[in-house]
LOVO-227006 format. One record per residue (C-alpha): y, x, z; residue number from 1; residue in three letters. Coordinates in steps of 0.02 Angstrom, whole numbers, plus 50000, padded with zeros to 5 digits. Layout:
N
PT      py      px      pz     n   res
PT       Y       X       Z   NUM   ALA
...
! end
This chain:
452
PT      py      px      pz     n   res
PT   46154   51132   42322     1   MET
PT   46264   51050   42462     2   LEU
PT   46401   51191   42457     3   ILE
PT   46410   51172   42262     4   ASP
PT   46417   51005   42265     5   ASP
PT   46568   50998   42402     6   LEU
PT   46667   51125   42289     7   ARG
PT   46616   51011   42147     8   ALA
PT   46706   50873   42214     9   VAL
PT   46834   50941   42319    10   LEU
PT   46990   51086   42283    11   PRO
PT   46918   51274   42321    12   GLU
PT   47028   51299   42465    13   ASP
PT   46952   51139   42556    14   ARG
PT   46791   51208   42586    15   VAL
PT   46754   51358   42702    16   VAL
PT   46577   51459   42735    17   THR
PT   46630   51617   42791    18   ASP
PT   46544   51623   42968    19   PRO
PT   46680   51702   43074    20   ASP
PT   46782   51539   43031    21   VAL
PT   46629   51422   43049    22   LEU
PT   46602   51500   43220    23   ARG
PT   46764   51448   43273    24   SER
PT   46738   51275   43221    25   TYR
PT   46569   51258   43294    26   ALA
PT   46586   51186   43467    27   HIS
PT   46720   51109   43590    28   ASP
PT   46767   51141   43762    29   GLU
PT   46617   51087   43857    30   ALA
PT   46518   51207   43947    31   GLU
PT   46345   51215   43918    32   TRP
PT   46336   51106   43785    33   ALA
PT   46227   51153   43624    34   PRO
PT   46299   51190   43485    35   TRP
PT   46231   51265   43304    36   ALA
PT   46326   51338   43155    37   LEU
PT   46390   51221   43044    38   PRO
PT   46328   51258   42841    39   ALA
PT   46504   51242   42808    40   ALA
PT   46696   51183   42870    41   VAL
PT   46806   51075   42774    42   VAL
PT   46977   51032   42790    43   ARG
PT   47032   50896   42702    44   PRO
PT   47220   50841   42640    45   ARG
PT   47189   50651   42632    46   GLY
PT   47090   50500   42633    47   ALA
PT   47005   50549   42472    48   GLU
PT   46944   50724   42493    49   ASP
PT   46846   50644   42655    50   VAL
PT   46773   50498   42556    51   GLN
PT   46703   50648   42437    52   ALA
PT   46641   50725   42570    53   VAL
PT   46547   50592   42659    54   VAL
PT   46456   50547   42487    55   LYS
PT   46404   50707   42463    56   THR
PT   46316   50728   42621    57   CYS
PT   46236   50533   42600    58   ILE
PT   46184   50644   42433    59   GLU
PT   46114   50783   42529    60   HIS
PT   46056   50686   42708    61   GLY
PT   46178   50810   42787    62   THR
PT   46235   50764   42957    63   PRO
PT   46443   50767   42952    64   LEU
PT   46571   50799   43127    65   VAL
PT   46713   50766   43139    66   THR
PT   46848   50878   43243    67   ARG
PT   47021   50868   43280    68   GLY
PT   47100   51009   43392    69   ALA
PT   46916   51068   43485    70   GLY
PT   47001   51034   43659    71   THR
PT   46861   50916   43682    72   GLY
PT   46752   50927   43854    73   LEU
PT   46594   50819   43842    74   SER
PT   46537   50920   43662    75   GLY
PT   46563   50784   43562    76   GLY
PT   46639   50872   43417    77   ALA
PT   46507   51027   43440    78   ASN
PT   46401   51068   43269    79   ALA
PT   46230   51022   43226    80   VAL
PT   46125   51146   43136    81   ASP
PT   46179   51142   42953    82   GLY
PT   46294   51002   42960    83   CYS
PT   46471   50991   42879    84   VAL
PT   46622   51009   43002    85   VAL
PT   46770   50888   42942    86   VAL
PT   46909   50983   43028    87   ALA
PT   47049   50869   43014    88   MET
PT   47197   51024   43061    89   ASP
PT   47280   50996   42890    90   GLN
PT   47308   50824   42917    91   LEU
PT   47436   50836   43029    92   ASN
PT   47588   50722   42961    93   ARG
PT   47679   50590   43035    94   ILE
PT   47715   50481   42901    95   THR
PT   47831   50346   42970    96   GLU
PT   47916   50293   43128    97   ILE
PT   47981   50116   43131    98   ASP
PT   48103   50114   43279    99   ALA
PT   48126   49918   43252   100   VAL
PT   47950   49863   43239   101   GLU
PT   47904   50010   43380   102   ARG
PT   47771   50094   43290   103   LEU
PT   47714   50258   43213   104   ALA
PT   47602   50300   43079   105   VAL
PT   47525   50478   43085   106   VAL
PT   47372   50573   43005   107   GLU
PT   47219   50635   43134   108   PRO
PT   47282   50791   43152   109   GLY
PT   47458   50769   43219   110   VAL
PT   47481   50846   43416   111   VAL
PT   47498   50728   43559   112   ASN
PT   47662   50809   43605   113   ASP
PT   47726   50819   43430   114   ASP
PT   47727   50659   43397   115   LEU
PT   47823   50614   43565   116   ARG
PT   47940   50732   43534   117   ALA
PT   47964   50649   43350   118   ALA
PT   47972   50478   43476   119   CYS
PT   48102   50546   43564   120   ALA
PT   48218   50570   43422   121   GLY
PT   48211   50388   43412   122   HIS
PT   48232   50338   43587   123   ASN
PT   48038   50288   43595   124   LEU
PT   47886   50347   43696   125   TRP
PT   47722   50370   43653   126   TYR
PT   47636   50349   43823   127   PRO
PT   47470   50426   43830   128   PRO
PT   47479   50600   43893   129   ASP
PT   47295   50678   43932   130   PRO
PT   47320   50853   44014   131   ALA
PT   47275   50927   43833   132   SER
PT   47444   50840   43762   133   SER
PT   47516   51017   43707   134   PRO
PT   47359   51054   43610   135   TRP
PT   47254   50896   43582   136   SER
PT   47273   50788   43416   137   THR
PT   47285   50594   43420   138   ILE
PT   47139   50587   43317   139   GLY
PT   47047   50672   43435   140   GLY
PT   47140   50543   43559   141   ASN
PT   47072   50406   43486   142   VAL
PT   46887   50470   43453   143   ALA
PT   46887   50487   43636   144   THR
PT   46995   50347   43709   145   ASN
PT   47088   50481   43795   146   ALA
PT   47186   50431   43952   147   GLY
PT   47326   50552   44045   148   GLY
PT   47415   50560   44177   149   VAL
PT   47545   50401   44147   150   CYS
PT   47396   50293   44103   151   CYS
PT   47381   50220   44295   152   VAL
PT   47541   50119   44241   153   LYS
PT   47551   50128   44035   154   TYR
PT   47351   50125   43988   155   GLY
PT   47247   50233   43908   156   VAL
PT   47244   50271   43681   157   THR
PT   47148   50110   43644   158   ARG
PT   47310   50011   43713   159   ASP
PT   47425   50093   43575   160   TYR
PT   47319   50083   43417   161   VAL
PT   47355   49937   43322   162   LEU
PT   47257   49996   43130   163   GLY
PT   47175   50120   43062   164   LEU
PT   47111   50186   42911   165   GLU
PT   46939   50262   42906   166   VAL
PT   46807   50316   42786   167   VAL
PT   46648   50231   42831   168   THR
PT   46468   50283   42838   169   GLY
PT   46441   50220   42661   170   THR
PT   46587   50308   42572   171   GLY
PT   46709   50152   42588   172   GLU
PT   46891   50188   42626   173   ILE
PT   46942   50049   42753   174   VAL
PT   47084   49982   42833   175   ARG
PT   47063   49895   43020   176   LEU
PT   47182   49813   43140   177   GLY
PT   47368   49773   43095   178   ARG
PT   47558   49810   43109   179   ARG
PT   47609   49662   43203   180   THR
PT   47622   49625   43373   181   ALA
PT   47477   49502   43358   182   LYS
PT   47334   49467   43268   183   GLY
PT   47163   49408   43309   184   VAL
PT   47100   49396   43114   185   ALA
PT   46903   49462   43131   186   GLY
PT   46814   49553   43238   187   TYR
PT   46916   49706   43317   188   ASP
PT   46857   49822   43214   189   LEU
PT   46993   49961   43261   190   ALA
PT   46983   49938   43438   191   GLY
PT   46786   49972   43411   192   LEU
PT   46827   50148   43323   193   MET
PT   46922   50192   43476   194   VAL
PT   46820   50299   43590   195   GLY
PT   46664   50314   43453   196   SER
PT   46673   50497   43451   197   GLU
PT   46636   50518   43245   198   GLY
PT   46478   50410   43286   199   THR
PT   46557   50261   43166   200   LEU
PT   46678   50307   43029   201   GLY
PT   46800   50470   43002   202   VAL
PT   46978   50403   43049   203   ILE
PT   47104   50475   42917   204   THR
PT   47255   50368   42964   205   GLU
PT   47311   50303   43125   206   ILE
PT   47445   50161   43176   207   THR
PT   47522   50170   43344   208   VAL
PT   47625   50069   43469   209   ARG
PT   47772   50151   43538   210   LEU
PT   47885   50092   43680   211   LYS
PT   48056   50114   43698   212   ALA
PT   48113   50264   43803   213   LYS
PT   48101   50255   43997   214   ARG
PT   48188   50296   44130   215   ALA
PT   48172   50478   44226   216   ALA
PT   48060   50479   44347   217   GLU
PT   48070   50502   44526   218   ARG
PT   47922   50637   44602   219   THR
PT   47860   50597   44777   220   VAL
PT   47738   50752   44839   221   ALA
PT   47630   50756   45004   222   GLY
PT   47527   50892   45062   223   TYR
PT   47353   50858   45155   224   PHE
PT   47232   50959   45248   225   ASP
PT   47077   50872   45177   226   SER
PT   47036   50793   44990   227   ILE
PT   46970   50648   45080   228   VAL
PT   47119   50619   45186   229   ALA
PT   47234   50635   45008   230   ALA
PT   47114   50505   44926   231   GLY
PT   47139   50376   45080   232   GLU
PT   47325   50399   45030   233   ALA
PT   47292   50353   44844   234   ALA
PT   47201   50200   44894   235   ALA
PT   47338   50169   45012   236   ALA
PT   47472   50177   44865   237   VAL
PT   47361   50055   44762   238   VAL
PT   47339   49933   44906   239   ALA
PT   47513   49926   44948   240   ALA
PT   47544   49844   44767   241   GLY
PT   47639   50015   44701   242   VAL
PT   47630   50055   44518   243   VAL
PT   47662   50223   44499   244   PRO
PT   47710   50310   44338   245   SER
PT   47568   50445   44398   246   ALA
PT   47469   50478   44527   247   LEU
PT   47386   50662   44543   248   GLU
PT   47283   50762   44654   249   LEU
PT   47278   50935   44643   250   VAL
PT   47167   51046   44770   251   ASP
PT   47192   51211   44843   252   LYS
PT   47051   51298   44728   253   HIS
PT   47148   51226   44569   254   CYS
PT   47331   51283   44650   255   LEU
PT   47249   51463   44687   256   LYS
PT   47182   51479   44502   257   ALA
PT   47342   51429   44428   258   VAL
PT   47458   51553   44554   259   ASP
PT   47347   51691   44497   260   ALA
PT   47385   51667   44327   261   TRP
PT   47556   51602   44326   262   LYS
PT   47638   51657   44478   263   ASN
PT   47724   51488   44548   264   MET
PT   47704   51497   44725   265   GLY
PT   47618   51341   44747   266   LEU
PT   47448   51377   44850   267   SER
PT   47511   51449   45010   268   ALA
PT   47549   51292   45120   269   GLU
PT   47407   51156   45072   270   ALA
PT   47228   51120   45051   271   GLU
PT   47266   50985   44938   272   VAL
PT   47438   50911   44845   273   VAL
PT   47446   50732   44807   274   LEU
PT   47593   50698   44673   275   LEU
PT   47653   50530   44635   276   GLY
PT   47816   50487   44520   277   ARG
PT   47870   50308   44475   278   THR
PT   47996   50258   44343   279   ASP
PT   48064   50098   44415   280   THR
PT   48228   50094   44451   281   PRO
PT   48292   50103   44642   282   GLY
PT   48197   50198   44770   283   GLU
PT   48093   50066   44825   284   ASP
PT   47932   50118   44741   285   GLU
PT   47953   50305   44782   286   ALA
PT   47991   50260   44966   287   ALA
PT   47849   50147   44983   288   ALA
PT   47726   50281   44915   289   MET
PT   47800   50413   45038   290   LEU
PT   47779   50307   45185   291   LYS
PT   47588   50299   45123   292   CYS
PT   47556   50482   45121   293   PHE
PT   47651   50494   45276   294   GLU
PT   47534   50351   45380   295   GLN
PT   47381   50442   45282   296   ALA
PT   47406   50607   45388   297   GLY
PT   47510   50717   45257   298   ALA
PT   47553   50863   45353   299   THR
PT   47717   50855   45239   300   TRP
PT   47785   50739   45106   301   ALA
PT   47941   50722   45034   302   ALA
PT   48044   50626   44886   303   MET
PT   48086   50784   44778   304   SER
PT   48268   50804   44737   305   THR
PT   48243   50965   44628   306   ASP
PT   48174   50915   44462   307   GLN
PT   48124   51083   44421   308   GLU
PT   48012   51094   44561   309   GLU
PT   47938   50939   44517   310   ALA
PT   47910   50980   44357   311   ASP
PT   47828   51160   44418   312   ALA
PT   47706   51044   44535   313   LEU
PT   47652   50936   44360   314   PHE
PT   47638   51076   44260   315   SER
PT   47520   51160   44388   316   ALA
PT   47404   50999   44388   317   ARG
PT   47400   51003   44196   318   ARG
PT   47366   51206   44197   319   LEU
PT   47207   51196   44316   320   ALA
PT   47086   51178   44195   321   TYR
PT   47145   51347   44097   322   PRO
PT   47178   51452   44255   323   ALA
PT   46997   51402   44302   324   LEU
PT   46919   51453   44159   325   GLU
PT   46973   51639   44191   326   ARG
PT   46893   51624   44347   327   LEU
PT   46707   51592   44238   328   GLY
PT   46632   51439   44170   329   PRO
PT   46684   51288   44207   330   VAL
PT   46577   51108   44196   331   LEU
PT   46693   50988   44201   332   THR
PT   46670   50804   44255   333   GLU
PT   46733   50641   44212   334   ASP
PT   46675   50508   44332   335   VAL
PT   46764   50359   44375   336   CYS
PT   46763   50233   44522   337   VAL
PT   46842   50084   44590   338   PRO
PT   47026   50142   44682   339   THR
PT   46943   50084   44850   340   ASN
PT   46799   50203   44844   341   LYS
PT   46913   50375   44797   342   ILE
PT   46910   50429   44969   343   ALA
PT   46717   50402   44974   344   GLU
PT   46685   50469   44812   345   MET
PT   46799   50649   44847   346   LEU
PT   46705   50652   45011   347   GLY
PT   46519   50630   44925   348   ARG
PT   46609   50783   44788   349   ILE
PT   46635   50884   44930   350   GLU
PT   46443   50858   45006   351   ALA
PT   46389   50906   44829   352   ALA
PT   46466   51061   44829   353   ALA
PT   46398   51125   45001   354   ARG
PT   46211   51060   44950   355   ARG
PT   46208   51143   44804   356   HIS
PT   46313   51304   44856   357   ASP
PT   46420   51268   44707   358   THR
PT   46617   51290   44711   359   VAL
PT   46707   51140   44657   360   ILE
PT   46872   51123   44626   361   ALA
PT   46960   50952   44598   362   ASN
PT   47088   50895   44504   363   VAL
PT   47112   50691   44476   364   ALA
PT   47220   50541   44397   365   HIS
PT   47170   50447   44578   366   VAL
PT   47298   50327   44547   367   GLY
PT   47153   50246   44438   368   ASP
PT   47008   50314   44532   369   GLY
PT   46983   50452   44369   370   ASN
PT   46892   50611   44451   371   LEU
PT   46875   50772   44373   372   HIS
PT   46802   50898   44469   373   PRO
PT   46782   51058   44406   374   LEU
PT   46592   51171   44435   375   LEU
PT   46639   51336   44423   376   ILE
PT   46505   51461   44404   377   THR
PT   46488   51672   44387   378   PRO
PT   46453   51733   44218   379   LEU
PT   46272   51778   44187   380   ASP
PT   46214   51692   44354   381   ASP
PT   46062   51578   44298   382   ASP
PT   46044   51526   44485   383   GLY
PT   46211   51476   44489   384   ALA
PT   46208   51376   44340   385   ARG
PT   46043   51289   44415   386   ARG
PT   46158   51245   44566   387   ARG
PT   46296   51181   44467   388   ALA
PT   46199   51057   44349   389   GLN
PT   46100   50993   44497   390   ALA
PT   46275   50945   44586   391   ALA
PT   46340   50867   44408   392   PHE
PT   46200   50763   44417   393   GLU
PT   46224   50707   44592   394   ASP
PT   46414   50687   44557   395   ILE
PT   46348   50559   44411   396   ILE
PT   46238   50458   44523   397   ASN
PT   46352   50441   44658   398   ASP
PT   46480   50388   44541   399   ALA
PT   46365   50244   44473   400   LEU
PT   46310   50191   44656   401   ARG
PT   46465   50152   44704   402   LEU
PT   46513   50065   44549   403   GLY
PT   46586   50196   44451   404   GLY
PT   46550   50253   44268   405   THR
PT   46500   50423   44205   406   VAL
PT   46663   50444   44118   407   THR
PT   46852   50399   44109   408   GLY
PT   46907   50482   43963   409   GLU
PT   46814   50633   43908   410   HIS
PT   46675   50519   43828   411   GLY
PT   46513   50541   43835   412   VAL
PT   46481   50672   43669   413   GLY
PT   46331   50767   43722   414   LEU
PT   46346   50793   43916   415   LEU
PT   46353   50620   43991   416   LYS
PT   46200   50567   43878   417   ARG
PT   46085   50545   44027   418   PRO
PT   46219   50484   44150   419   GLY
PT   46242   50342   43994   420   LEU
PT   46076   50276   43993   421   VAL
PT   46080   50251   44191   422   LYS
PT   46222   50165   44166   423   GLU
PT   46188   50043   44039   424   LEU
PT   46053   49936   44031   425   SER
PT   45930   49937   43879   426   PRO
PT   45983   49787   43809   427   ALA
PT   46156   49846   43802   428   VAL
PT   46098   50002   43728   429   LEU
PT   46013   49913   43592   430   ASP
PT   46167   49815   43553   431   MET
PT   46267   49984   43528   432   HIS
PT   46112   50072   43430   433   ARG
PT   46115   49912   43306   434   ALA
PT   46313   49932   43293   435   VAL
PT   46278   50096   43253   436   LYS
PT   46141   50053   43115   437   LYS
PT   46265   49943   43049   438   ALA
PT   46397   50053   43014   439   LEU
PT   46323   50209   42973   440   ASP
PT   46161   50159   42888   441   PRO
PT   46121   50336   42823   442   HIS
PT   46131   50420   42993   443   GLY
PT   46240   50567   42958   444   ILE
PT   46384   50527   43070   445   LEU
PT   46396   50640   43222   446   ASN
PT   46212   50609   43246   447   PRO
PT   46137   50666   43441   448   GLY
PT   46311   50615   43504   449   LYS
PT   46327   50495   43636   450   VAL
PT   46163   50394   43607   451   PHE
PT   46000   50518   43585   452   ALA
! end
């Protein structure tokens, strides 16, 4: 029996079978992505525990789903019927911060903001900062190749992963990548694991690259009467050669939801807020950004002189998703388009909302074209749900028509599988499936995710 065999190879406190606990580990934050109850949750304390679970699952032909903090938005960590969920929340140590080599070694359950705080104590900085950084884990960030607010200038998670310890689909513990600044020995298997959503191996340790603590940022804010005008301003910033450290869009739906929750007083004056930041010394970049906002038709724009006010605006950006969840189920998009197509794509999102009679709020990492339309439906309204799903499909199709991609940072998981088939050619899909078969020959690692 699976449970007996797991308990035979693991300490008793590692294996959980209580139905209420199982339910709490069964799915992530993706609305409408299917999930089922796992047979067990295992909370390992080291790579050897994970290895024992993988080997036991191979013997029983049991699916294995790896889970971080459950903050994902594509269903990538959702349990399948009778699987074992390997929950990484107990693997939460920062084992090394090397200020000379500028790297850190962490277990996958370390929370993103906790790593950033620890690095700050050494005058170092870990740049990737998804909106979920107060809760999401480095392991989950690696699994989805998470981006964030500052990735417009500093890149995404893959740009900071140097090396990994991984338990393979055959139960071997291997080390991939390196600790050195350079290294081209063999294929980039560490890079392959980043963004693989738990389908190619179970990550048990991560070595990340760090940067020197950055200078203070200057904030530029602009109010716009339309989301398209705000998109044109963002495209103008990019075209002007400005490289902001953040360029974010928040519409009035989001601002109102945050106000209703946190009473921050942000939604009275603008239909759309565009928030830019720069950490380049001097005021030239901030001034150039301000000029772009004004020339694109901002009804008000200014460089912030009040850091508390500037931080409140960015807090509203991070709070948008949980604030909207209070209004009803939220189906989250994650398309990314070329920067010169941002305004057109935002217009198409508005058109989809009208066409399908669906409330669509918008937040976006607009500086790199990564848009997050948030489709909101009332509880228990099947008609609204069908309309939202139709709008969801239209948005994916429009992004692909404009030369974009179905997912910029959330991953494919379950929700984006149909879009992936539209984006990638059959030959490329076959290449992906060949890699999957080679590294997971028993087909136990997060089956049904990414590729059907």
